C-alpha positions as CSV (number, residue, x, y, z in Angstrom):
1,X,-73.5,-45.3,116.5
2,X,-72.1,-47.7,113.9
3,X,-75.5,-47.9,112.1
4,X,-75.7,-44.1,112.0
5,X,-72.3,-44.0,110.3
6,X,-73.4,-46.7,107.7
7,X,-76.6,-44.7,107.0
8,X,-74.7,-41.5,106.5
9,X,-72.2,-43.2,104.2
10,X,-75.0,-44.7,102.1
11,X,-76.7,-41.3,101.9
12,X,-73.4,-39.7,100.8
13,X,-73.0,-42.4,98.1
14,X,-76.6,-41.9,96.9
15,X,-76.2,-38.1,96.7
16,X,-72.9,-38.4,94.8
17,X,-74.5,-40.9,92.4
18,X,-77.4,-38.7,91.8
19,X,-75.2,-35.7,91.1
20,X,-73.2,-37.7,88.6
21,X,-76.4,-38.9,87.0
22,X,-77.7,-35.4,86.6
23,X,-74.4,-34.0,85.2
24,X,-74.2,-36.9,82.7
25,X,-77.9,-36.3,81.8
26,X,-77.2,-32.6,81.1
27,X,-74.2,-33.6,79.0
28,X,-76.4,-35.8,76.8
29,X,-79.0,-33.1,76.5
30,X,-76.5,-30.5,75.5
31,X,-75.1,-32.8,72.8
32,X,-78.6,-33.2,71.4
33,X,-79.2,-29.5,71.5
34,X,-75.8,-28.8,69.8
35,X,-76.5,-31.3,67.1
36,X,-79.9,-29.8,66.3
37,X,-78.4,-26.3,66.1
38,X,-76.6,-27.3,62.9
39,X,-73.0,-28.0,61.9
40,X,-71.8,-25.0,63.8
41,X,-73.4,-26.3,67.0
42,X,-70.2,-27.4,68.6
43,X,-67.4,-25.4,67.0
44,X,-68.0,-21.7,67.8
45,X,-68.3,-22.3,71.5
46,X,-65.6,-25.0,71.7
47,X,-68.3,-27.5,72.8
48,X,-67.1,-31.1,72.3
49,X,-68.7,-34.5,72.5
50,X,-67.8,-36.5,75.6
51,X,-67.1,-33.4,77.6
52,X,-69.2,-32.2,80.5
53,X,-71.1,-29.0,79.5
54,X,-69.6,-27.5,82.7
55,X,-66.2,-27.9,81.2
56,X,-67.0,-26.2,77.9
57,X,-64.8,-23.2,77.3
58,X,-67.6,-20.8,76.6
59,X,-71.4,-20.4,76.6
60,X,-72.5,-22.7,79.4
61,X,-72.8,-21.9,83.2
62,X,-73.4,-24.6,85.7
63,X,-74.4,-24.5,89.4
64,X,-72.6,-26.2,92.3
65,X,-74.3,-29.5,91.4
66,X,-73.0,-29.4,87.9
67,X,-76.4,-28.7,86.4
68,X,-76.7,-26.4,83.4
69,X,-78.3,-23.1,84.5
70,X,-77.3,-20.8,81.6
71,X,-76.6,-21.1,77.9
72,X,-75.3,-18.0,76.3
73,X,-74.5,-18.3,72.6
74,X,-75.3,-15.0,70.8
75,X,-73.9,-14.7,67.3
76,X,-72.5,-18.2,67.4
77,X,-73.5,-19.1,63.8
78,X,-76.2,-21.6,64.6
79,X,-78.4,-22.3,61.6
80,X,-80.5,-25.3,62.7
81,X,-83.5,-25.6,65.0
82,X,-83.9,-25.1,68.7
83,X,-85.0,-28.6,69.7
84,X,-87.5,-29.6,72.3
85,X,-84.7,-31.4,74.1
86,X,-83.6,-28.1,75.6
87,X,-86.6,-28.5,78.0
88,X,-84.8,-31.4,79.6
89,X,-82.6,-28.9,81.3
90,X,-84.8,-28.4,84.4
91,X,-82.5,-25.9,86.1
92,X,-82.0,-23.7,83.0
93,X,-82.6,-20.0,84.0
94,X,-81.0,-18.1,81.2
95,X,-81.1,-18.9,77.5
96,X,-79.5,-16.5,75.0
97,X,-79.4,-17.5,71.3
98,X,-79.9,-14.1,69.7
99,X,-78.2,-13.1,66.5
100,X,-78.1,-16.5,64.9
101,X,-80.0,-18.1,62.0
102,X,-82.1,-20.6,64.1
103,X,-85.2,-21.6,62.2
104,X,-88.3,-23.8,62.7
105,X,-90.8,-23.3,65.5
106,X,-90.0,-22.1,69.0
107,X,-90.3,-25.3,71.1
108,X,-93.4,-25.6,73.3
109,X,-92.2,-27.2,76.5
110,X,-92.3,-26.3,80.2
111,X,-89.3,-24.2,81.4
112,X,-90.3,-23.7,85.1
113,X,-87.0,-22.0,86.1
114,X,-86.3,-19.9,83.0
115,X,-86.0,-16.2,83.9
116,X,-84.3,-14.7,80.8
117,X,-85.0,-15.6,77.2
118,X,-83.2,-13.9,74.3
119,X,-84.2,-15.1,70.9
120,X,-83.8,-11.9,68.8
121,X,-82.6,-11.8,65.2
122,X,-83.3,-15.4,64.2
123,X,-85.5,-17.1,61.6
124,X,-88.1,-18.8,63.7
125,X,-91.0,-19.9,61.6
126,X,-93.6,-19.8,64.4
127,X,-94.4,-19.1,68.0
128,X,-97.0,-21.8,68.8
129,X,-100.2,-20.7,70.5
130,X,-99.7,-20.3,74.2
131,X,-95.9,-20.7,74.1
132,X,-95.5,-18.0,76.7
133,X,-97.5,-20.0,79.2
134,X,-94.6,-22.4,79.6
135,X,-92.4,-19.8,81.2
136,X,-94.0,-19.0,84.6
137,X,-90.8,-17.5,86.1
138,X,-89.9,-15.4,83.0
139,X,-88.6,-11.9,83.8
140,X,-87.1,-10.8,80.5
141,X,-88.1,-11.8,77.0
142,X,-86.4,-10.3,73.9
143,X,-87.6,-11.6,70.6
144,X,-87.1,-8.7,68.2
145,X,-86.7,-9.3,64.4
146,X,-88.3,-12.7,63.9
147,X,-90.5,-11.4,61.1
148,X,-90.4,-14.7,59.2
149,X,-92.8,-16.2,61.7
150,X,-96.5,-16.7,61.3
151,X,-98.6,-14.1,63.1
152,X,-99.4,-15.1,66.6
153,X,-101.3,-13.6,69.6
154,X,-100.3,-12.7,73.1
155,X,-103.8,-13.6,74.3
156,X,-103.9,-14.3,78.0
157,X,-100.2,-13.8,78.6
158,X,-100.6,-11.1,81.2
159,X,-102.2,-13.4,83.7
160,X,-99.5,-16.1,83.1
161,X,-96.4,-14.0,83.4
162,X,-96.4,-12.5,86.9
163,X,-92.7,-11.7,86.9
164,X,-92.3,-10.3,83.4
165,X,-90.5,-6.9,83.6
166,X,-89.1,-6.6,80.1
167,X,-90.7,-7.5,76.8
168,X,-89.1,-6.6,73.5
169,X,-91.0,-7.9,70.5
170,X,-90.7,-5.5,67.6
171,X,-91.0,-7.0,64.2
172,X,-92.0,-10.4,65.7
173,X,-95.4,-10.9,63.9
174,X,-97.4,-10.4,67.1
175,X,-101.1,-9.6,66.9
176,X,-103.4,-8.5,69.6
177,X,-102.7,-6.4,72.7
178,X,-100.9,-6.9,76.0
179,X,-102.2,-5.3,79.1
180,X,-99.7,-3.1,80.9
181,X,-100.9,-4.5,84.1
182,X,-98.6,-7.4,83.6
183,X,-95.6,-5.1,84.1
184,X,-97.2,-3.2,86.9
185,X,-97.5,-6.4,88.9
186,X,-93.9,-7.4,88.3
187,X,-92.6,-3.9,89.2
188,X,-94.7,-3.9,92.4
189,X,-93.3,-7.3,93.3
190,X,-89.8,-6.2,92.6
191,X,-90.2,-3.1,94.8
192,X,-91.5,-5.2,97.7
193,X,-88.5,-7.5,97.5
194,X,-86.0,-4.6,97.4
195,X,-87.5,-2.9,100.5
196,X,-87.7,-6.1,102.5
């Protein structure tokens, strides 16, 4: 019995340590992201260095394990780049940076949990080939008014986005076509879930 208590205690310490590590890690990542977004990266949302992103006054939502699951910063005055470091937030499900002046390329990195991405009304210079392939769980993508970007193709996106229900991409320099079957599959899947 005593050994069971010791094992349970050690397990509890390990879990608490892992949770602290992940929260600290997300804090460092959010600081990197804020720095890359430009001088306005911290101020508009009251983000501050040395503070857990879960304690920010606005713009960040965390789960019960203190992991960042949502970043919502529309119209925050960002004028830098969206760095690849954002990919280091493995639990990120929602990213909204529309109505800013973010420039540079959209980062190509896997976002396995991302379900909603709003990048409308920015100054992105490019959408790298195949960038949509990195969002397997994506349900909603709005990217209107990014006309400064180089032309890019949606080639093959339909087969890689089985959950996509909403795509808004007017004035986003897209070439090629997107099969409507991608939305049909997502709607059918959604209907099956709602009747279950």
